SELUMLUM-234649 format. One line per field, with one value per atom (N, C-alpha, C): x, y, z; atom name. Coordinates in steps of 0.2 Angstrom, whole numbers, plus 5000, padded with zeros to 4 digits. Atoms other than C-alpha are relative to their C-alpha. Layout:
x = (X,...)
y = (Y,...)
z = (Z,...)
a = (CA,...)
//
This chain:
x = (4999,5618,4995,5001,5608,5005,4996,5621,4994,5006,5604,5001,5000,5601,4994,5006,5583,4995,5000,5579,4996,5006,5566,5001,5002,5573,4998,5006,5562,5004,4994,5574,4991,5005,5561,5006,5000,5565,4998,5002,5564,4993,5008,5543,4997,5003,5539,4998,5004,5525,4998,5008,5514,4995,5007,5501,4996,5004,5488,4992,5012,5469,4997,5004,5459,4996,5008,5445,4998,5003,5432,4997,5005,5417,4994,5006,5401,4998,5004,5394,5008,4995,5409,5007,4992,5423,5000,4997,5420,5001,4999,5421,5007,4995,5436,5005,4996,5443,5005,5003,5439,5006,4994,5449,5008,4997,5462,5005,4999,5466,5001,5001,5464,5008,4994,5479,5009,4994,5491,5002,5001,5486,4999,5004,5482,4997,5008,5464,4998,5004,5458,4997,5006,5439,4996,5003,5431,4993,5007,5412,4997,5003,5398,4992,5009,5379,4996,5006,5366,4989,5008,5345,5000,5003,5336,4993,5009,5317,4998,5002,5308,4992,5008,5289,5003,5002,5286,4997,5004,5276,4993,5004,5262,4999,5003,5249,5001,5001,5246,5000,4995,5260,5005,4994,5271,5008,4998,5286,5007,4993,5302,5005,4993,5317,5005,4992,5334,5004,4993,5352,5004,4997,5365,5006,4993,5383,5003,4996,5392,5008,4995,5405,5003,5001,5414,5004,4996,5423,5000,5001,5410,5003,4994,5420,5004,4992,5437,5002,4996,5446,5008,4990,5466,5003,4997,5478,5006,4990,5498,5001,4997,5509,5000,4994,5513,5007)
y = (4997,5719,4990,5005,5702,5000,5002,5694,4997,5006,5682,5004,4996,5693,4998,5000,5694,4997,5001,5683,4996,5002,5678,4992,5006,5663,4995,5006,5645,4994,5006,5632,4991,5007,5613,4996,5004,5597,4995,5003,5585,4998,5002,5576,5004,4998,5591,5004,4994,5602,5006,4997,5617,5000,5003,5618,5006,4989,5636,4996,5003,5635,5009,4997,5645,5002,4998,5655,5000,5004,5649,5005,5003,5653,4998,5003,5648,4995,5007,5631,4998,5001,5630,4997,5002,5621,4992,5006,5603,5001,4998,5611,5004,4996,5621,4994,5008,5603,4997,5006,5593,5003,4998,5605,5003,5001,5607,4992,5008,5588,4996,5001,5586,5003,4996,5600,4996,5004,5590,5000,4994,5600,4989,5007,5585,5007,4999,5594,4996,5004,5593,5005,4999,5593,4999,5007,5586,5002,5000,5584,4995,5006,5577,4999,5001,5568,5005,4999,5577,5000,5002,5576,5006,4991,5594,4997,5000,5593,5007,4998,5603,5002,5000,5610,4998,4997,5607,5003,4995,5615,5001,5003,5608,5005,4999,5617,4999,5003,5607,4993,5006,5594,4997,5005,5583,5002,5000,5585,5001,5000,5584,4996,5003,5571,5002,5001,5574,5002,5001,5568,5005,4998,5579,4999,5001,5580,5010,4991,5598,5001,4997,5607,4998,4998,5607,5006,4992,5621,5007,4994,5633,5004,4997,5643,5000,5000,5637,4991,5006,5623,5002,5002,5616,4998,5005,5613,4998,5001,5607,4995,5003,5603,4994,5009,5583,5003)
z = (5003,5613,4994,5004,5601,4996,5007,5588,4995,5005,5581,4996,5007,5564,4997,5003,5559,4994,5008,5544,4998,5003,5531,4997,5005,5525,5004,4996,5528,4996,4999,5530,4997,5001,5521,5003,5001,5526,4996,5006,5514,5003,5000,5514,5004,4996,5523,4996,5004,5513,5005,4999,5518,4999,5003,5518,5001,5000,5514,5002,4998,5519,4995,5006,5502,5004,4999,5506,4995,5001,5494,4996,5002,5487,5005,5001,5495,5000,5001,5493,4991,5001,5479,5001,4999,5491,4996,5005,5480,4994,5007,5463,5000,5000,5468,5003,4997,5479,4996,5007,5462,4994,5005,5449,5003,5000,5461,5004,4999,5465,4991,5005,5447,4997,5005,5445,5005,4996,5457,5008,4993,5475,5002,4994,5492,5002,4996,5496,5009,4993,5513,5002,5000,5512,5007,4997,5529,4995,5003,5520,5011,5000,5530,5000,5008,5525,5005,4998,5532,4996,5004,5528,5002,4998,5526,4999,5006,5523,5002,5002,5518,4996,5002,5510,4993,5010,5491,4997,5002,5479,5001,5000,5484,5005,4995,5497,5006,4995,5508,4998,4997,5507,5004,4996,5517,5000,4997,5525,4991,5006,5508,5002,4998,5515,4992,5006,5504,5005,4993,5514,4990,4997,5508,4997,4996,5509,5001,4997,5516,5002,4997,5521,5008,4994,5539,5002,5003,5534,4996,5004,5524,4995,5005,5513,5001,5001,5516,4997,5000,5512,4998,4999,5511,4995,5006,5500,5000,5000,5499,4993,5008,5482,5004,5001,5480,5001)
a = (N,CA,C,N,CA,C,N,CA,C,N,CA,C,N,CA,C,N,CA,C,N,CA,C,N,CA,C,N,CA,C,N,CA,C,N,CA,C,N,CA,C,N,CA,C,N,CA,C,N,CA,C,N,CA,C,N,CA,C,N,CA,C,N,CA,C,N,CA,C,N,CA,C,N,CA,C,N,CA,C,N,CA,C,N,CA,C,N,CA,C,N,CA,C,N,CA,C,N,CA,C,N,CA,C,N,CA,C,N,CA,C,N,CA,C,N,CA,C,N,CA,C,N,CA,C,N,CA,C,N,CA,C,N,CA,C,N,CA,C,N,CA,C,N,CA,C,N,CA,C,N,CA,C,N,CA,C,N,CA,C,N,CA,C,N,CA,C,N,CA,C,N,CA,C,N,CA,C,N,CA,C,N,CA,C,N,CA,C,N,CA,C,N,CA,C,N,CA,C,N,CA,C,N,CA,C,N,CA,C,N,CA,C,N,CA,C,N,CA,C,N,CA,C,N,CA,C,N,CA,C,N,CA,C,N,CA,C,N,CA,C,N,CA,C,N,CA,C,N,CA,C,N,CA,C,N,CA,C,N,CA,C,N,CA,C,N,CA,C,N,CA,C,N,CA,C,N,CA,C,N,CA,C,N,CA,C)
//
């Protein structure tokens, strides 16, 4: 017979915070991160800079390049209470 009882109680140590992964709408990572940050949450949103090539609307035009920042974890962000 096992003397250990199952317990759902979670003990936390001072200074230790729980992180949560949030699934959010695609391409809304920055907006959600800013909103959470404004409400006092610590946000984890790793990003990288990318260069995207695309054609312009003219028929015989060359490629145009634009710079943008994208999320490494598309559709996800992490948050923790400060």
